[in-house]
C-alpha positions as CSV (number, residue, x, y, z in Angstrom):
1,M,26.3,36.6,-8.6
2,E,27.7,35.3,-5.1
3,Q,29.4,32.4,-4.8
4,Q,29.4,30.3,-2.4
5,T,29.7,26.2,-1.4
6,T,27.9,24.8,1.1
7,E,27.5,21.1,2.4
8,N,23.9,21.4,1.9
9,Y,23.7,22.6,-1.2
10,R,20.8,19.4,-2.4
11,A,18.5,20.5,0.4
12,Q,18.9,24.1,-1.3
13,N,18.0,22.9,-4.6
14,K,15.0,21.1,-3.1
15,K,13.8,24.2,-1.9
16,A,14.2,26.3,-5.3
17,W,12.3,23.4,-7.1
18,E,9.2,23.3,-5.0
19,Y,8.6,27.1,-5.4
20,S,5.5,27.0,-7.6
21,A,6.8,24.2,-10.1
22,Y,3.5,22.7,-10.4
23,E,2.2,26.2,-11.1
24,F,4.6,26.7,-13.4
25,W,4.0,23.3,-15.4
26,L,0.5,24.3,-15.6
27,T,1.6,27.6,-17.1
28,H,4.2,26.7,-19.3
29,S,2.9,23.0,-20.0
30,G,-0.7,23.0,-20.0
31,P,-3.2,20.9,-17.8
32,P,-2.3,17.9,-17.0
33,A,-5.3,16.5,-19.3
34,E,-4.0,18.4,-22.2
35,R,-0.3,16.9,-22.2
36,A,-2.1,13.4,-21.9
37,K,-4.0,13.8,-25.1
38,E,-0.5,14.7,-27.1
39,A,1.6,11.9,-25.3
40,V,-1.5,9.2,-26.2
41,E,-1.4,10.4,-30.1
42,N,2.2,10.9,-30.7
43,P,4.8,9.3,-27.9
44,L,7.5,9.2,-29.8
45,A,7.1,12.9,-30.8
46,M,7.6,13.7,-27.2
47,L,10.6,11.8,-27.1
48,K,12.1,14.0,-29.5
49,Q,15.5,13.4,-30.1
50,F,16.0,11.1,-27.2
51,A,14.1,8.1,-29.5
52,A,16.9,7.3,-31.2
53,Y,18.8,6.0,-28.4
54,F,16.8,3.3,-27.4
55,D,17.0,-0.1,-29.0
56,R,13.3,-1.2,-27.7
57,Y,10.8,0.0,-25.3
58,E,8.3,-2.7,-24.3
59,G,9.0,-4.2,-20.9
60,I,12.4,-2.6,-20.0
61,R,13.1,-1.3,-17.1
62,V,14.1,2.7,-17.0
63,A,15.1,4.9,-14.0
64,N,14.5,8.4,-15.4
65,L,16.4,10.8,-13.1
66,C,15.7,14.3,-12.3
67,G,12.5,13.4,-14.7
68,S,10.5,16.7,-13.2
69,C,6.9,16.8,-14.6
70,G,7.3,13.3,-16.2
71,K,7.4,15.0,-19.8
72,K,9.6,11.8,-21.1
73,A,8.6,9.3,-18.6
74,V,5.4,9.1,-19.6
75,P,5.5,8.5,-23.5
76,L,8.6,6.1,-22.4
77,A,5.6,4.6,-20.2
78,L,2.8,4.5,-22.8
79,L,5.6,2.5,-25.5
80,G,5.6,-0.5,-22.7
81,A,8.5,0.6,-20.4
82,E,8.3,0.2,-16.5
83,V,9.5,3.9,-16.1
84,T,10.7,5.3,-12.4
85,V,11.0,8.7,-11.8
86,F,13.4,9.9,-9.6
87,D,13.5,13.5,-8.5
88,I,13.3,15.7,-5.3
89,S,10.2,18.0,-6.1
90,Q,6.9,17.1,-4.7
91,D,5.6,19.5,-6.8
92,N,6.7,18.0,-10.2
93,Q,5.7,14.8,-8.8
94,R,2.3,16.0,-8.3
95,Y,2.1,17.2,-12.2
96,A,3.6,13.9,-13.1
97,M,1.0,11.7,-11.6
98,E,-1.7,14.1,-12.2
99,F,-0.6,13.6,-16.1
100,A,0.0,10.2,-16.1
101,K,-3.2,9.2,-14.9
102,A,-4.7,11.6,-17.8
103,A,-2.7,9.6,-20.3
104,D,-3.7,5.9,-18.5
105,A,0.3,5.5,-18.2
106,D,1.6,3.4,-15.3
107,I,4.5,5.2,-13.9
108,R,6.6,5.1,-10.5
109,Y,7.5,8.5,-8.7
110,E,10.3,8.4,-6.1
111,V,10.4,11.8,-4.3
112,C,14.3,11.6,-3.1
113,D,17.9,12.8,-3.5
114,V,19.1,10.9,-6.4
115,L,22.4,10.2,-4.1
116,E,20.3,9.0,-1.8
117,I,18.1,6.4,-3.7
118,D,17.5,2.9,-2.0
119,L,20.2,0.5,-3.5
120,E,19.4,-2.2,-1.8
121,R,16.0,-1.9,-3.5
122,Y,16.9,-0.8,-7.0
123,G,20.3,-1.6,-7.2
124,D,20.8,-3.8,-10.4
125,Y,17.4,-3.6,-11.2
126,F,17.2,-0.9,-14.6
127,D,18.0,-1.6,-18.1
128,V,18.2,2.0,-18.8
129,V,19.4,4.9,-16.6
130,F,17.8,8.1,-18.7
131,M,18.3,12.1,-17.6
132,E,17.9,14.9,-20.1
133,G,16.9,18.5,-19.5
134,G,20.1,19.9,-17.9
135,I,20.8,18.3,-14.6
136,L,24.6,17.4,-13.8
137,H,25.1,21.0,-12.6
138,Y,22.7,20.2,-9.6
139,F,25.9,17.7,-8.5
140,H,28.6,19.2,-6.9
141,D,30.5,15.3,-7.2
142,I,30.0,14.3,-11.0
143,H,31.7,10.8,-9.8
144,Q,29.5,10.3,-6.8
145,F,26.6,10.8,-9.1
146,M,28.0,8.4,-12.1
147,K,28.2,5.8,-9.1
148,V,25.1,6.0,-8.7
149,C,23.9,5.9,-12.1
150,H,26.0,2.6,-12.4
151,A,25.0,0.7,-9.2
152,L,21.4,1.3,-10.6
153,L,21.5,-0.8,-14.1
154,K,21.8,-4.1,-14.2
155,S,24.8,-5.8,-16.1
156,G,24.7,-5.1,-19.7
157,G,22.3,-2.2,-18.6
158,K,22.5,1.3,-20.6
159,M,23.1,5.2,-19.9
160,I,21.7,7.8,-21.6
161,C,22.7,11.2,-20.3
162,S,21.8,14.3,-22.1
163,D,22.6,17.9,-20.9
164,F,23.6,20.9,-21.3
165,H,26.5,21.0,-23.6
166,P,30.2,22.7,-21.3
167,F,30.3,24.9,-23.7
168,T,27.5,26.8,-22.4
169,K,29.8,27.7,-19.4
170,I,31.3,30.4,-21.5
171,M,28.6,32.2,-23.5
172,D,24.8,31.2,-22.6
173,F,24.5,29.2,-26.4
174,L,20.8,28.5,-25.1
175,N,19.5,31.5,-23.9
176,L,18.8,30.8,-19.9
177,E,19.9,33.6,-18.8
178,Q,22.3,32.0,-16.5
179,T,26.0,32.9,-15.2
180,T,28.7,32.1,-17.2
181,M,32.4,32.0,-16.6
182,G,36.4,30.8,-17.4
183,Y,35.5,27.0,-19.2
184,F,37.4,25.1,-16.5
185,D,36.4,27.1,-13.7
186,R,35.3,24.8,-10.9
187,T,33.4,27.0,-8.5
188,V,30.1,26.1,-7.0
189,F,28.1,29.4,-7.6
190,Q,24.3,30.3,-7.1
191,G,22.1,31.4,-9.8
192,E,18.6,31.4,-11.1
193,M,16.1,28.2,-11.7
194,A,16.2,27.5,-15.2
195,H,12.6,28.8,-14.9
196,A,13.0,31.5,-13.3
197,R,13.6,33.8,-16.8
198,F,9.4,33.1,-17.4
199,Y,8.5,35.3,-14.3
200,Q,8.2,38.7,-14.0
201,E,9.6,41.0,-11.3
202,P,9.5,41.0,-8.0
203,I,8.5,37.5,-8.4
204,R,11.6,36.5,-9.9
205,S,13.9,38.1,-7.5
206,Q,12.0,36.3,-4.6
207,M,12.7,32.9,-6.3
208,P,14.7,30.6,-4.5
209,K,17.9,29.9,-5.9
210,C,20.1,26.5,-6.5
211,L,23.9,25.8,-6.2
212,Y,25.1,25.0,-9.5
213,R,28.5,23.0,-10.1
214,K,29.3,23.3,-14.3
215,Y,31.8,20.5,-15.4
216,T,33.9,20.4,-18.7
217,I,33.8,17.6,-21.4
218,S,36.7,16.3,-20.3
219,E,35.6,15.9,-16.3
220,I,32.2,14.3,-17.5
221,I,33.3,11.5,-19.9
222,N,36.1,10.8,-17.3
223,A,34.0,10.7,-14.7
224,V,31.9,8.3,-16.5
225,I,34.9,6.1,-17.2
226,G,36.2,6.1,-13.9
227,C,32.8,4.6,-12.2
228,G,33.4,1.5,-14.6
229,F,31.0,2.2,-17.5
230,T,32.1,1.4,-21.5
231,L,31.9,4.8,-23.3
232,K,29.7,3.9,-26.2
233,R,28.8,7.2,-27.8
234,F,29.1,10.9,-27.6
235,D,27.3,13.2,-30.0
236,E,26.7,16.9,-29.7
237,H,23.6,18.9,-30.6
238,P,23.3,22.6,-31.9
239,A,21.9,25.4,-29.9
240,W,18.0,25.5,-30.0
241,D,18.2,29.4,-31.7
242,N,21.8,29.0,-33.6
243,D,23.2,25.9,-35.6
244,Q,26.0,26.8,-35.5
245,V,27.3,26.4,-31.7
246,P,27.1,23.7,-29.3
247,G,24.1,24.0,-27.1
248,E,23.7,19.9,-26.1
249,F,25.0,16.7,-25.7
250,T,23.9,13.0,-24.9
251,L,26.2,10.2,-24.4
252,I,25.6,6.7,-24.4
253,A,27.3,4.2,-22.1
254,E,27.2,0.6,-20.8
255,K,27.6,-1.4,-17.5
256,C,29.9,-4.0,-18.3
257,L,28.3,-7.5,-18.6
258,S,31.1,-9.0,-16.0
259,Q,30.1,-6.1,-13.4
């Protein structure tokens, strides 16, 4: 695919994530009312492996960055957390709020650029900053992104960052049909949205593209440390369809009590 850079990459990514996203969630996650029944019945199951990284739920404030359709925000709220989703897509917000209403879960949803979150309002506000599902590649300056995560947390707060394993740069272990490259390649490149593969041509070819920047393990860890976090844990997880290769990771970091 054509490689390029742009100062307006976040506007491009917003355009992509507002292209029929609501309809996509209806088709692949089901109507919000049906998804709500599943969440109410067993919210912990909907958190999947991430449940192990939360010390508690009741009364904590959680910032769910790029929280998409609310798939983790709603179960967290049902478990007693005060959850605020920050996401760039109004379509994602629409599905998430319908999902939350059907589940009788109270979540706040801010449609905004994560790098432009109102820190006068939300700075030092959250006990946990949580992200999952592969979001780091949407931000082309990982240090800037981690500074926002750090600023959102209270002193002693925790960041739970789960993402695609950097080894997926060199081989498509998750079968996402995305561009691969050299492990140390720092190129910003144009690629399909993660769910474009679910569409048939010619719709797939008409979908707006995103602009990605993929990182190495050391770039991610050094950005976390460089922004003032204390790294507490780094877990690697196998690919979805092959337990012999890495597919995802989860990183746990804390904001020092003195900061």
